[in-house]
Jmol script that loads the backbone (N, CA, C; Angstrom):
load data "model"
ATOM      1  N   MET A   1      66.855 113.285  91.100  1.00  0.00           N
ATOM      2  CA  MET A   1      66.452 112.722  89.817  1.00  0.00           C
ATOM      3  C   MET A   1      65.277 113.497  89.221  1.00  0.00           C
ATOM      4  N   LEU A   2      64.297 113.824  90.073  1.00  0.00           N
ATOM      5  CA  LEU A   2      63.137 114.554  89.593  1.00  0.00           C
ATOM      6  C   LEU A   2      63.537 115.940  89.078  1.00  0.00           C
ATOM      7  N   ASP A   3      64.456 116.615  89.777  1.00  0.00           N
ATOM      8  CA  ASP A   3      64.922 117.928  89.324  1.00  0.00           C
ATOM      9  C   ASP A   3      65.565 117.825  87.948  1.00  0.00           C
ATOM     10  N   HIS A   4      66.362 116.772  87.769  1.00  0.00           N
ATOM     11  CA  HIS A   4      67.034 116.571  86.479  1.00  0.00           C
ATOM     12  C   HIS A   4      66.003 116.372  85.369  1.00  0.00           C
ATOM     13  N   LEU A   5      64.982 115.556  85.638  1.00  0.00           N
ATOM     14  CA  LEU A   5      63.932 115.301  84.652  1.00  0.00           C
ATOM     15  C   LEU A   5      63.142 116.575  84.365  1.00  0.00           C
ATOM     16  N   THR A   6      62.801 117.321  85.393  1.00  0.00           N
ATOM     17  CA  THR A   6      62.073 118.580  85.212  1.00  0.00           C
ATOM     18  C   THR A   6      62.887 119.555  84.369  1.00  0.00           C
ATOM     19  N   ARG A   7      64.179 119.646  84.658  1.00  0.00           N
ATOM     20  CA  ARG A   7      65.055 120.544  83.901  1.00  0.00           C
ATOM     21  C   ARG A   7      65.136 120.095  82.437  1.00  0.00           C
ATOM     22  N   LEU A   8      65.224 118.787  82.211  1.00  0.00           N
ATOM     23  CA  LEU A   8      65.298 118.256  80.855  1.00  0.00           C
ATOM     24  C   LEU A   8      64.028 118.585  80.075  1.00  0.00           C
ATOM     25  N   VAL A   9      62.872 118.381  80.694  1.00  0.00           N
ATOM     26  CA  VAL A   9      61.597 118.678  80.034  1.00  0.00           C
ATOM     27  C   VAL A   9      61.487 120.176  79.765  1.00  0.00           C
ATOM     28  N   ARG A  10      61.872 121.004  80.734  1.00  0.00           N
ATOM     29  CA  ARG A  10      61.815 122.456  80.555  1.00  0.00           C
ATOM     30  C   ARG A  10      62.727 122.889  79.402  1.00  0.00           C
ATOM     31  N   ASP A  11      63.950 122.384  79.387  1.00  0.00           N
ATOM     32  CA  ASP A  11      64.897 122.764  78.342  1.00  0.00           C
ATOM     33  C   ASP A  11      64.432 122.291  76.968  1.00  0.00           C
ATOM     34  N   PHE A  12      63.911 121.060  76.907  1.00  0.00           N
ATOM     35  CA  PHE A  12      63.445 120.550  75.623  1.00  0.00           C
ATOM     36  C   PHE A  12      62.279 121.388  75.120  1.00  0.00           C
ATOM     37  N   GLY A  13      61.346 121.687  75.992  1.00  0.00           N
ATOM     38  CA  GLY A  13      60.191 122.495  75.623  1.00  0.00           C
ATOM     39  C   GLY A  13      60.606 123.865  75.137  1.00  0.00           C
ATOM     40  N   SER A  14      61.592 124.440  75.783  1.00  0.00           N
ATOM     41  CA  SER A  14      62.065 125.769  75.407  1.00  0.00           C
ATOM     42  C   SER A  14      62.694 125.730  74.013  1.00  0.00           C
ATOM     43  N   ARG A  15      63.510 124.730  73.731  1.00  0.00           N
ATOM     44  CA  ARG A  15      64.110 124.621  72.405  1.00  0.00           C
ATOM     45  C   ARG A  15      63.039 124.366  71.347  1.00  0.00           C
ATOM     46  N   ASP A  16      62.038 123.593  71.709  1.00  0.00           N
ATOM     47  CA  ASP A  16      60.955 123.299  70.791  1.00  0.00           C
ATOM     48  C   ASP A  16      60.217 124.589  70.431  1.00  0.00           C
ATOM     49  N   ALA A  17      59.954 125.440  71.418  1.00  0.00           N
ATOM     50  CA  ALA A  17      59.283 126.718  71.161  1.00  0.00           C
ATOM     51  C   ALA A  17      60.162 127.603  70.286  1.00  0.00           C
ATOM     52  N   GLU A  18      61.471 127.613  70.531  1.00  0.00           N
ATOM     53  CA  GLU A  18      62.388 128.396  69.706  1.00  0.00           C
ATOM     54  C   GLU A  18      62.393 127.873  68.268  1.00  0.00           C
ATOM     55  N   ALA A  19      62.349 126.554  68.104  1.00  0.00           N
ATOM     56  CA  ALA A  19      62.337 125.964  66.766  1.00  0.00           C
ATOM     57  C   ALA A  19      61.069 126.372  66.020  1.00  0.00           C
ATOM     58  N   ARG A  20      59.923 126.372  66.719  1.00  0.00           N
ATOM     59  CA  ARG A  20      58.675 126.809  66.075  1.00  0.00           C
ATOM     60  C   ARG A  20      58.769 128.283  65.670  1.00  0.00           C
ATOM     61  N   ALA A  21      59.374 129.104  66.527  1.00  0.00           N
ATOM     62  CA  ALA A  21      59.555 130.525  66.205  1.00  0.00           C
ATOM     63  C   ALA A  21      60.458 130.677  64.987  1.00  0.00           C
ATOM     64  N   ASP A  22      61.518 129.868  64.911  1.00  0.00           N
ATOM     65  CA  ASP A  22      62.417 129.908  63.758  1.00  0.00           C
ATOM     66  C   ASP A  22      61.683 129.511  62.482  1.00  0.00           C
ATOM     67  N   LEU A  23      60.813 128.496  62.564  1.00  0.00           N
ATOM     68  CA  LEU A  23      60.052 128.072  61.389  1.00  0.00           C
ATOM     69  C   LEU A  23      59.110 129.178  60.927  1.00  0.00           C
ATOM     70  N   ARG A  24      58.511 129.896  61.886  1.00  0.00           N
ATOM     71  CA  ARG A  24      57.656 131.019  61.504  1.00  0.00           C
ATOM     72  C   ARG A  24      58.487 132.099  60.814  1.00  0.00           C
ATOM     73  N   LEU A  25      59.709 132.302  61.286  1.00  0.00           N
ATOM     74  CA  LEU A  25      60.605 133.291  60.697  1.00  0.00           C
ATOM     75  C   LEU A  25      60.920 132.941  59.245  1.00  0.00           C
ATOM     76  N   VAL A  26      61.284 131.691  58.979  1.00  0.00           N
ATOM     77  CA  VAL A  26      61.661 131.320  57.612  1.00  0.00           C
ATOM     78  C   VAL A  26      60.473 131.356  56.663  1.00  0.00           C
ATOM     79  N   SER A  27      59.272 131.138  57.171  1.00  0.00           N
ATOM     80  CA  SER A  27      58.101 131.177  56.292  1.00  0.00           C
ATOM     81  C   SER A  27      57.803 132.592  55.810  1.00  0.00           C
ATOM     82  N   GLN A  28      58.408 133.598  56.428  1.00  0.00           N
ATOM     83  CA  GLN A  28      58.170 134.993  56.042  1.00  0.00           C
ATOM     84  C   GLN A  28      59.241 135.532  55.094  1.00  0.00           C
ATOM     85  N   ILE A  29      60.191 134.718  54.716  1.00  0.00           N
ATOM     86  CA  ILE A  29      61.251 135.155  53.804  1.00  0.00           C
ATOM     87  C   ILE A  29      60.661 135.310  52.408  1.00  0.00           C
ATOM     88  N   PRO A  30      60.854 136.481  51.789  1.00  0.00           N
ATOM     89  CA  PRO A  30      60.293 136.704  50.448  1.00  0.00           C
ATOM     90  C   PRO A  30      60.842 135.707  49.424  1.00  0.00           C
ATOM     91  N   GLY A  31      59.955 135.230  48.567  1.00  0.00           N
ATOM     92  CA  GLY A  31      60.371 134.371  47.466  1.00  0.00           C
ATOM     93  C   GLY A  31      60.456 132.890  47.783  1.00  0.00           C
ATOM     94  N   VAL A  32      60.202 132.494  49.019  1.00  0.00           N
ATOM     95  CA  VAL A  32      60.261 131.064  49.338  1.00  0.00           C
ATOM     96  C   VAL A  32      58.845 130.483  49.310  1.00  0.00           C
ATOM     97  N   VAL A  33      58.774 129.205  49.012  1.00  0.00           N
ATOM     98  CA  VAL A  33      57.502 128.488  49.066  1.00  0.00           C
ATOM     99  C   VAL A  33      57.622 127.413  50.145  1.00  0.00           C
ATOM    100  N   SER A  34      56.494 127.010  50.666  1.00  0.00           N
ATOM    101  CA  SER A  34      56.517 125.938  51.655  1.00  0.00           C
ATOM    102  C   SER A  34      56.812 124.613  50.959  1.00  0.00           C
ATOM    103  N   VAL A  35      57.370 123.689  51.700  1.00  0.00           N
ATOM    104  CA  VAL A  35      57.733 122.384  51.129  1.00  0.00           C
ATOM    105  C   VAL A  35      56.504 121.688  50.555  1.00  0.00           C
ATOM    106  N   GLU A  36      55.364 121.832  51.200  1.00  0.00           N
ATOM    107  CA  GLU A  36      54.162 121.166  50.685  1.00  0.00           C
ATOM    108  C   GLU A  36      53.744 121.711  49.327  1.00  0.00           C
ATOM    109  N   ASP A  37      54.218 122.906  48.955  1.00  0.00           N
ATOM    110  CA  ASP A  37      53.863 123.511  47.666  1.00  0.00           C
ATOM    111  C   ASP A  37      54.932 123.316  46.585  1.00  0.00           C
ATOM    112  N   VAL A  38      56.003 122.592  46.899  1.00  0.00           N
ATOM    113  CA  VAL A  38      57.063 122.358  45.917  1.00  0.00           C
ATOM    114  C   VAL A  38      56.529 121.471  44.794  1.00  0.00           C
ATOM    115  N   LYS A  39      56.752 121.905  43.571  1.00  0.00           N
ATOM    116  CA  LYS A  39      56.367 121.112  42.406  1.00  0.00           C
ATOM    117  C   LYS A  39      57.632 120.488  41.828  1.00  0.00           C
ATOM    118  N   ALA A  40      57.587 119.176  41.655  1.00  0.00           N
ATOM    119  CA  ALA A  40      58.749 118.443  41.161  1.00  0.00           C
ATOM    120  C   ALA A  40      59.218 118.993  39.822  1.00  0.00           C
ATOM    121  N   ARG A  41      60.537 119.042  39.669  1.00  0.00           N
ATOM    122  CA  ARG A  41      61.225 119.430  38.442  1.00  0.00           C
ATOM    123  C   ARG A  41      61.106 120.908  38.076  1.00  0.00           C
ATOM    124  N   GLN A  42      60.665 121.741  39.031  1.00  0.00           N
ATOM    125  CA  GLN A  42      60.622 123.180  38.790  1.00  0.00           C
ATOM    126  C   GLN A  42      61.622 123.858  39.710  1.00  0.00           C
ATOM    127  N   MET A  43      62.255 124.929  39.224  1.00  0.00           N
ATOM    128  CA  MET A  43      63.158 125.684  40.089  1.00  0.00           C
ATOM    129  C   MET A  43      62.350 126.240  41.249  1.00  0.00           C
ATOM    130  N   THR A  44      62.825 125.975  42.456  1.00  0.00           N
ATOM    131  CA  THR A  44      62.088 126.330  43.658  1.00  0.00           C
ATOM    132  C   THR A  44      63.037 126.851  44.716  1.00  0.00           C
ATOM    133  N   ARG A  45      62.538 127.755  45.529  1.00  0.00           N
ATOM    134  CA  ARG A  45      63.307 128.299  46.656  1.00  0.00           C
ATOM    135  C   ARG A  45      62.519 128.005  47.920  1.00  0.00           C
ATOM    136  N   ILE A  46      63.127 127.234  48.830  1.00  0.00           N
ATOM    137  CA  ILE A  46      62.477 126.901  50.098  1.00  0.00           C
ATOM    138  C   ILE A  46      63.389 127.342  51.244  1.00  0.00           C
ATOM    139  N   ALA A  47      62.806 127.454  52.418  1.00  0.00           N
ATOM    140  CA  ALA A  47      63.579 127.772  53.617  1.00  0.00           C
ATOM    141  C   ALA A  47      63.101 126.864  54.732  1.00  0.00           C
ATOM    142  N   GLY A  48      64.031 126.464  55.593  1.00  0.00           N
ATOM    143  CA  GLY A  48      63.660 125.597  56.700  1.00  0.00           C
ATOM    144  C   GLY A  48      64.823 125.365  57.639  1.00  0.00           C
ATOM    145  N   VAL A  49      64.640 124.382  58.479  1.00  0.00           N
ATOM    146  CA  VAL A  49      65.634 124.023  59.480  1.00  0.00           C
ATOM    147  C   VAL A  49      66.288 122.709  59.059  1.00  0.00           C
ATOM    148  N   VAL A  50      67.615 122.656  59.115  1.00  0.00           N
ATOM    149  CA  VAL A  50      68.335 121.423  58.797  1.00  0.00           C
ATOM    150  C   VAL A  50      67.991 120.407  59.886  1.00  0.00           C
ATOM    151  N   SER A  51      67.359 119.303  59.491  1.00  0.00           N
ATOM    152  CA  SER A  51      66.966 118.294  60.476  1.00  0.00           C
ATOM    153  C   SER A  51      67.950 117.140  60.564  1.00  0.00           C
ATOM    154  N   SER A  52      68.762 116.931  59.516  1.00  0.00           N
ATOM    155  CA  SER A  52      69.796 115.898  59.597  1.00  0.00           C
ATOM    156  C   SER A  52      70.901 116.183  58.594  1.00  0.00           C
ATOM    157  N   VAL A  53      72.092 115.695  58.937  1.00  0.00           N
ATOM    158  CA  VAL A  53      73.272 115.838  58.092  1.00  0.00           C
ATOM    159  C   VAL A  53      73.956 114.483  58.043  1.00  0.00           C
ATOM    160  N   THR A  54      74.241 113.986  56.831  1.00  0.00           N
ATOM    161  CA  THR A  54      74.929 112.712  56.665  1.00  0.00           C
ATOM    162  C   THR A  54      76.094 112.913  55.705  1.00  0.00           C
ATOM    163  N   ARG A  55      77.256 112.435  56.100  1.00  0.00           N
ATOM    164  CA  ARG A  55      78.446 112.545  55.254  1.00  0.00           C
ATOM    165  C   ARG A  55      78.802 111.169  54.696  1.00  0.00           C
ATOM    166  N   SER A  56      79.359 111.150  53.492  1.00  0.00           N
ATOM    167  CA  SER A  56      79.790 109.880  52.911  1.00  0.00           C
ATOM    168  C   SER A  56      81.016 109.375  53.665  1.00  0.00           C
ATOM    169  N   CYS A  57      81.241 108.086  53.589  1.00  0.00           N
ATOM    170  CA  CYS A  57      82.419 107.471  54.217  1.00  0.00           C
ATOM    171  C   CYS A  57      83.679 107.896  53.472  1.00  0.00           C
ATOM    172  N   SER A  58      84.809 107.792  54.124  1.00  0.00           N
ATOM    173  CA  SER A  58      86.055 108.262  53.520  1.00  0.00           C
ATOM    174  C   SER A  58      86.423 107.487  52.258  1.00  0.00           C
ATOM    175  N   GLY A  59      85.989 106.244  52.109  1.00  0.00           N
ATOM    176  CA  GLY A  59      86.305 105.460  50.919  1.00  0.00           C
ATOM    177  C   GLY A  59      85.404 105.771  49.738  1.00  0.00           C
ATOM    178  N   ASP A  60      84.273 106.413  49.998  1.00  0.00           N
ATOM    179  CA  ASP A  60      83.307 106.751  48.941  1.00  0.00           C
ATOM    180  C   ASP A  60      83.616 108.123  48.353  1.00  0.00           C
ATOM    181  N   SER A  61      82.969 108.425  47.248  1.00  0.00           N
ATOM    182  CA  SER A  61      83.076 109.771  46.677  1.00  0.00           C
ATOM    183  C   SER A  61      82.534 110.773  47.694  1.00  0.00           C
ATOM    184  N   PRO A  62      83.170 111.933  47.819  1.00  0.00           N
ATOM    185  CA  PRO A  62      82.691 112.933  48.785  1.00  0.00           C
ATOM    186  C   PRO A  62      81.250 113.342  48.477  1.00  0.00           C
ATOM    187  N   ARG A  63      80.430 113.335  49.530  1.00  0.00           N
ATOM    188  CA  ARG A  63      79.015 113.662  49.377  1.00  0.00           C
ATOM    189  C   ARG A  63      78.471 114.072  50.736  1.00  0.00           C
ATOM    190  N   LEU A  64      77.710 115.143  50.762  1.00  0.00           N
ATOM    191  CA  LEU A  64      77.050 115.606  51.970  1.00  0.00           C
ATOM    192  C   LEU A  64      75.553 115.596  51.694  1.00  0.00           C
ATOM    193  N   HIS A  65      74.801 114.943  52.553  1.00  0.00           N
ATOM    194  CA  HIS A  65      73.352 114.836  52.381  1.00  0.00           C
ATOM    195  C   HIS A  65      72.685 115.517  53.568  1.00  0.00           C
ATOM    196  N   ILE A  66      71.732 116.411  53.287  1.00  0.00           N
ATOM    197  CA  ILE A  66      70.998 117.062  54.374  1.00  0.00           C
ATOM    198  C   ILE A  66      69.502 116.915  54.143  1.00  0.00           C
ATOM    199  N   ALA A  67      68.754 116.969  55.232  1.00  0.00           N
ATOM    200  CA  ALA A  67      67.300 117.032  55.180  1.00  0.00           C
ATOM    201  C   ALA A  67      66.908 118.378  55.782  1.00  0.00           C
ATOM    202  N   VAL A  68      65.947 119.041  55.155  1.00  0.00           N
ATOM    203  CA  VAL A  68      65.495 120.357  55.603  1.00  0.00           C
ATOM    204  C   VAL A  68      63.975 120.309  55.743  1.00  0.00           C
ATOM    205  N   ALA A  69      63.483 120.730  56.914  1.00  0.00           N
ATOM    206  CA  ALA A  69      62.045 120.724  57.187  1.00  0.00           C
ATOM    207  C   ALA A  69      61.561 122.142  57.459  1.00  0.00           C
ATOM    208  N   ASP A  70      60.314 122.402  57.054  1.00  0.00           N
ATOM    209  CA  ASP A  70      59.751 123.731  57.310  1.00  0.00           C
ATOM    210  C   ASP A  70      58.433 123.678  58.071  1.00  0.00           C
ATOM    211  N   GLY A  71      58.083 122.542  58.599  1.00  0.00           N
ATOM    212  CA  GLY A  71      56.826 122.402  59.321  1.00  0.00           C
ATOM    213  C   GLY A  71      55.699 121.893  58.440  1.00  0.00           C
ATOM    214  N   THR A  72      55.861 121.983  57.109  1.00  0.00           N
ATOM    215  CA  THR A  72      54.849 121.454  56.191  1.00  0.00           C
ATOM    216  C   THR A  72      55.336 120.195  55.497  1.00  0.00           C
ATOM    217  N   GLY A  73      56.624 119.916  55.607  1.00  0.00           N
ATOM    218  CA  GLY A  73      57.213 118.762  54.953  1.00  0.00           C
ATOM    219  C   GLY A  73      58.722 118.833  55.013  1.00  0.00           C
ATOM    220  N   GLU A  74      59.359 117.931  54.271  1.00  0.00           N
ATOM    221  CA  GLU A  74      60.816 117.833  54.304  1.00  0.00           C
ATOM    222  C   GLU A  74      61.345 117.614  52.893  1.00  0.00           C
ATOM    223  N   VAL A  75      62.464 118.260  52.581  1.00  0.00           N
ATOM    224  CA  VAL A  75      63.177 118.030  51.328  1.00  0.00           C
ATOM    225  C   VAL A  75      64.584 117.565  51.663  1.00  0.00           C
ATOM    226  N   HIS A  76      65.250 117.004  50.663  1.00  0.00           N
ATOM    227  CA  HIS A  76      66.615 116.520  50.839  1.00  0.00           C
ATOM    228  C   HIS A  76      67.506 117.188  49.800  1.00  0.00           C
ATOM    229  N   ALA A  77      68.758 117.387  50.175  1.00  0.00           N
ATOM    230  CA  ALA A  77      69.722 117.964  49.237  1.00  0.00           C
ATOM    231  C   ALA A  77      71.029 117.215  49.370  1.00  0.00           C
ATOM    232  N   GLN A  78      71.666 116.974  48.232  1.00  0.00           N
ATOM    233  CA  GLN A  78      72.996 116.358  48.208  1.00  0.00           C
ATOM    234  C   GLN A  78      73.970 117.354  47.606  1.00  0.00           C
ATOM    235  N   PHE A  79      75.085 117.514  48.299  1.00  0.00           N
ATOM    236  CA  PHE A  79      76.168 118.345  47.785  1.00  0.00           C
ATOM    237  C   PHE A  79      77.276 117.390  47.377  1.00  0.00           C
ATOM    238  N   LEU A  80      77.461 117.235  46.080  1.00  0.00           N
ATOM    239  CA  LEU A  80      78.435 116.284  45.554  1.00  0.00           C
ATOM    240  C   LEU A  80      79.824 116.910  45.580  1.00  0.00           C
ATOM    241  N   GLY A  81      80.822 116.102  45.906  1.00  0.00           N
ATOM    242  CA  GLY A  81      82.194 116.578  45.939  1.00  0.00           C
ATOM    243  C   GLY A  81      82.586 117.221  47.259  1.00  0.00           C
ATOM    244  N   ARG A  82      81.698 117.162  48.255  1.00  0.00           N
ATOM    245  CA  ARG A  82      81.975 117.769  49.561  1.00  0.00           C
ATOM    246  C   ARG A  82      81.488 116.850  50.667  1.00  0.00           C
ATOM    247  N   ARG A  83      82.239 116.820  51.754  1.00  0.00           N
ATOM    248  CA  ARG A  83      81.805 116.068  52.932  1.00  0.00           C
ATOM    249  C   ARG A  83      81.346 117.004  54.048  1.00  0.00           C
ATOM    250  N   GLU A  84      81.669 118.291  53.898  1.00  0.00           N
ATOM    251  CA  GLU A  84      81.309 119.246  54.935  1.00  0.00           C
ATOM    252  C   GLU A  84      81.161 120.628  54.322  1.00  0.00           C
ATOM    253  N   ILE A  85      80.217 121.388  54.849  1.00  0.00           N
ATOM    254  CA  ILE A  85      80.052 122.798  54.499  1.00  0.00           C
ATOM    255  C   ILE A  85      79.913 123.539  55.816  1.00  0.00           C
ATOM    256  N   SER A  86      80.786 124.486  56.032  1.00  0.00           N
ATOM    257  CA  SER A  86      80.795 125.237  57.283  1.00  0.00           C
ATOM    258  C   SER A  86      79.424 125.859  57.552  1.00  0.00           C
ATOM    259  N   GLY A  87      78.918 125.645  58.745  1.00  0.00           N
ATOM    260  CA  GLY A  87      77.639 126.224  59.151  1.00  0.00           C
ATOM    261  C   GLY A  87      76.444 125.333  58.920  1.00  0.00           C
ATOM    262  N   ILE A  88      76.561 124.355  58.042  1.00  0.00           N
ATOM    263  CA  ILE A  88      75.438 123.442  57.832  1.00  0.00           C
ATOM    264  C   ILE A  88      75.517 122.350  58.883  1.00  0.00           C
ATOM    265  N   ARG A  89      74.562 122.404  59.794  1.00  0.00           N
ATOM    266  CA  ARG A  89      74.491 121.478  60.926  1.00  0.00           C
ATOM    267  C   ARG A  89      73.020 121.344  61.329  1.00  0.00           C
ATOM    268  N   PRO A  90      72.661 120.288  62.026  1.00  0.00           N
ATOM    269  CA  PRO A  90      71.274 120.179  62.486  1.00  0.00           C
ATOM    270  C   PRO A  90      70.881 121.407  63.305  1.00  0.00           C
ATOM    271  N   GLY A  91      69.705 121.930  63.015  1.00  0.00           N
ATOM    272  CA  GLY A  91      69.206 123.107  63.710  1.00  0.00           C
ATOM    273  C   GLY A  91      69.475 124.415  62.986  1.00  0.00           C
ATOM    274  N   ALA A  92      70.361 124.398  61.982  1.00  0.00           N
ATOM    275  CA  ALA A  92      70.672 125.624  61.237  1.00  0.00           C
ATOM    276  C   ALA A  92      69.502 126.001  60.334  1.00  0.00           C
ATOM    277  N   LEU A  93      69.259 127.294  60.209  1.00  0.00           N
ATOM    278  CA  LEU A  93      68.243 127.786  59.282  1.00  0.00           C
ATOM    279  C   LEU A  93      68.901 127.997  57.929  1.00  0.00           C
ATOM    280  N   ILE A  94      68.234 127.537  56.879  1.00  0.00           N
ATOM    281  CA  ILE A  94      68.858 127.563  55.558  1.00  0.00           C
ATOM    282  C   ILE A  94      67.812 127.828  54.486  1.00  0.00           C
ATOM    283  N   ILE A  95      68.251 128.479  53.418  1.00  0.00           N
ATOM    284  CA  ILE A  95      67.442 128.629  52.209  1.00  0.00           C
ATOM    285  C   ILE A  95      68.103 127.764  51.142  1.00  0.00           C
ATOM    286  N   LEU A  96      67.311 126.967  50.456  1.00  0.00           N
ATOM    287  CA  LEU A  96      67.807 126.148  49.342  1.00  0.00           C
ATOM    288  C   LEU A  96      67.075 126.572  48.076  1.00  0.00           C
ATOM    289  N   GLU A  97      67.822 126.682  46.989  1.00  0.00           N
ATOM    290  CA  GLU A  97      67.208 126.990  45.708  1.00  0.00           C
ATOM    291  C   GLU A  97      67.740 126.011  44.677  1.00  0.00           C
ATOM    292  N   GLY A  98      66.818 125.312  44.028  1.00  0.00           N
ATOM    293  CA  GLY A  98      67.222 124.336  43.034  1.00  0.00           C
ATOM    294  C   GLY A  98      66.020 123.627  42.448  1.00  0.00           C
ATOM    295  N   ARG A  99      66.323 122.599  41.683  1.00  0.00           N
ATOM    296  CA  ARG A  99      65.284 121.789  41.055  1.00  0.00           C
ATOM    297  C   ARG A  99      65.131 120.532  41.901  1.00  0.00           C
ATOM    298  N   PHE A 100      64.000 120.419  42.579  1.00  0.00           N
ATOM    299  CA  PHE A 100      63.739 119.269  43.442  1.00  0.00           C
ATOM    300  C   PHE A 100      62.987 118.221  42.630  1.00  0.00           C
ATOM    301  N   CYS A 101      63.536 117.017  42.600  1.00  0.00           N
ATOM    302  CA  CYS A 101      62.928 115.917  41.862  1.00  0.00           C
ATOM    303  C   CYS A 101      62.447 114.870  42.849  1.00  0.00           C
ATOM    304  N   GLU A 102      61.374 114.210  42.486  1.00  0.00           N
ATOM    305  CA  GLU A 102      60.822 113.193  43.369  1.00  0.00           C
ATOM    306  C   GLU A 102      61.549 111.865  43.147  1.00  0.00           C
ATOM    307  N   ASP A 103      61.973 111.261  44.238  1.00  0.00           N
ATOM    308  CA  ASP A 103      62.686 109.987  44.193  1.00  0.00           C
ATOM    309  C   ASP A 103      62.184 109.136  45.350  1.00  0.00           C
ATOM    310  N   ASP A 104      61.456 108.080  45.050  1.00  0.00           N
ATOM    311  CA  ASP A 104      60.861 107.217  46.078  1.00  0.00           C
ATOM    312  C   ASP A 104      60.016 108.017  47.066  1.00  0.00           C
ATOM    313  N   GLY A 105      59.256 108.976  46.565  1.00  0.00           N
ATOM    314  CA  GLY A 105      58.357 109.752  47.407  1.00  0.00           C
ATOM    315  C   GLY A 105      59.002 110.923  48.129  1.00  0.00           C
ATOM    316  N   ALA A 106      60.309 111.096  48.000  1.00  0.00           N
ATOM    317  CA  ALA A 106      61.009 112.204  48.661  1.00  0.00           C
ATOM    318  C   ALA A 106      61.464 113.209  47.611  1.00  0.00           C
ATOM    319  N   LEU A 107      61.468 114.477  47.977  1.00  0.00           N
ATOM    320  CA  LEU A 107      61.950 115.528  47.091  1.00  0.00           C
ATOM    321  C   LEU A 107      63.440 115.735  47.327  1.00  0.00           C
ATOM    322  N   ASN A 108      64.224 115.622  46.251  1.00  0.00           N
ATOM    323  CA  ASN A 108      65.688 115.732  46.344  1.00  0.00           C
ATOM    324  C   ASN A 108      66.215 116.748  45.344  1.00  0.00           C
ATOM    325  N   ALA A 109      67.274 117.461  45.749  1.00  0.00           N
ATOM    326  CA  ALA A 109      67.975 118.369  44.843  1.00  0.00           C
ATOM    327  C   ALA A 109      69.464 118.077  44.948  1.00  0.00           C
ATOM    328  N   HIS A 110      70.155 118.162  43.819  1.00  0.00           N
ATOM    329  CA  HIS A 110      71.605 117.974  43.809  1.00  0.00           C
ATOM    330  C   HIS A 110      72.272 119.332  43.659  1.00  0.00           C
ATOM    331  N   ASN A 111      73.223 119.602  44.550  1.00  0.00           N
ATOM    332  CA  ASN A 111      74.004 120.842  44.542  1.00  0.00           C
ATOM    333  C   ASN A 111      73.143 122.101  44.440  1.00  0.00           C
ATOM    334  N   PRO A 112      72.124 122.238  45.305  1.00  0.00           N
ATOM    335  CA  PRO A 112      71.319 123.464  45.243  1.00  0.00           C
ATOM    336  C   PRO A 112      72.130 124.660  45.738  1.00  0.00           C
ATOM    337  N   VAL A 113      71.706 125.830  45.326  1.00  0.00           N
ATOM    338  CA  VAL A 113      72.267 127.058  45.884  1.00  0.00           C
ATOM    339  C   VAL A 113      71.753 127.126  47.318  1.00  0.00           C
ATOM    340  N   TYR A 114      72.601 127.515  48.250  1.00  0.00           N
ATOM    341  CA  TYR A 114      72.160 127.590  49.640  1.00  0.00           C
ATOM    342  C   TYR A 114      72.589 128.906  50.265  1.00  0.00           C
ATOM    343  N   GLU A 115      71.811 129.313  51.270  1.00  0.00           N
ATOM    344  CA  GLU A 115      72.133 130.509  52.042  1.00  0.00           C
ATOM    345  C   GLU A 115      71.796 130.204  53.493  1.00  0.00           C
ATOM    346  N   LEU A 116      72.769 130.342  54.368  1.00  0.00           N
ATOM    347  CA  LEU A 116      72.525 130.142  55.791  1.00  0.00           C
ATOM    348  C   LEU A 116      71.945 131.419  56.374  1.00  0.00           C
ATOM    349  N   ILE A 117      70.964 131.276  57.247  1.00  0.00           N
ATOM    350  CA  ILE A 117      70.301 132.415  57.869  1.00  0.00           C
ATOM    351  C   ILE A 117      70.801 132.527  59.300  1.00  0.00           C
ATOM    352  N   GLN A 118      71.260 133.700  59.661  1.00  0.00           N
ATOM    353  CA  GLN A 118      71.754 133.902  61.027  1.00  0.00           C
ATOM    354  C   GLN A 118      70.578 133.928  61.990  1.00  0.00           C
ATOM    355  N   THR A 119      70.755 133.259  63.136  1.00  0.00           N
ATOM    356  CA  THR A 119      69.725 133.255  64.176  1.00  0.00           C
ATOM    357  C   THR A 119      70.250 134.009  65.381  1.00  0.00           C
ATOM    358  N   ARG A 120      69.387 134.160  66.364  1.00  0.00           N
ATOM    359  CA  ARG A 120      69.799 134.862  67.592  1.00  0.00           C
ATOM    360  C   ARG A 120      70.943 134.125  68.289  1.00  0.00           C
ATOM    361  N   ASP A 121      71.021 132.801  68.158  1.00  0.00           N
ATOM    362  CA  ASP A 121      72.099 132.033  68.796  1.00  0.00           C
ATOM    363  C   ASP A 121      73.432 132.254  68.098  1.00  0.00           C
ATOM    364  N   ASP A 122      73.414 132.497  66.790  1.00  0.00           N
ATOM    365  CA  ASP A 122      74.654 132.667  66.030  1.00  0.00           C
ATOM    366  C   ASP A 122      75.400 133.919  66.439  1.00  0.00           C
ATOM    367  N   GLY A 123      74.680 134.967  66.804  1.00  0.00           N
ATOM    368  CA  GLY A 123      75.301 136.232  67.128  1.00  0.00           C
ATOM    369  C   GLY A 123      75.814 136.309  68.556  1.00  0.00           C
ATOM    370  N   GLU A 124      75.443 135.376  69.400  1.00  0.00           N
ATOM    371  CA  GLU A 124      75.831 135.428  70.798  1.00  0.00           C
ATOM    372  C   GLU A 124      77.155 134.791  71.044  1.00  0.00           C
TER     373      GLU A 124
END
end "model"
wireframe off; spacefill off
backbone 0.3
color backbone group
């Protein structure tokens, strides 16, 4: 049991360090601003890690909702008319470009332009 717990802590810590390295990588992409510097209702380009993905139910209009964090904050994006976009999954590195509006204290964009960033895991 102790070995299993030690392995779990080691693996979690390792992924956490990789995630921090990925966040440092996205902060160096030219033309992006940190989430904390996003100004509502202005065209903005941010980069971060997809922290959650939510799909609409089959009876509802197709909609994909994601949250993206960059270590300074989190933004949300909705892709209307779609329930899935290949490659968009928790942990994926992504660039979003669009007009983020404040809604109940959260920054949201509808149908932003997106670009997935390849990581070392994607190529293996």
